[in-house]
C-alpha positions, 0 to 999 in steps of 0.5 A: 977023869972027866974033869981033866979031859974038859980042862985040856980040851978047853986048854986046846981050844984057847991055844988055837984061838982064833982058829978052830983046832984041828979035828985030829986034835980034839977028836981024841980028847972028845971020845975019852969024855963021851966014853966015860960020860955019854951025855957031856953037854960040852963033849956033845957040842964039839963033837956035833961042831966037828961032825957038821964041819965035816959034812957028817949031818946025821952024826951032828944031828945025833950029838946035838940030839943027845946034847938037847935032852940034857939042855934046859928047854926054857934056855936060849941055847936049847933054841939055838940048838933046835934051830941048828939041828932043823938046819941040818935036816934040810 
């Protein structure tokens, strides 16, 4: 159930606040979500963040490019995401 996994993801993120949760905690949850819904915006965002933090620029770009495809091009989030991708491509 994707919704249950998203709720679990949110709980893990909130319980770790103000620090980010570890990738070892998040990766299994994100993998389960993306296995069932490979265009899930929340999972794509966090997957990109984890990849960026680990120095895996190509993976971050891939996740965030997929996220762009499901984001409203007129939204501020779209512009922010495009900027993040541009920074990674440098």
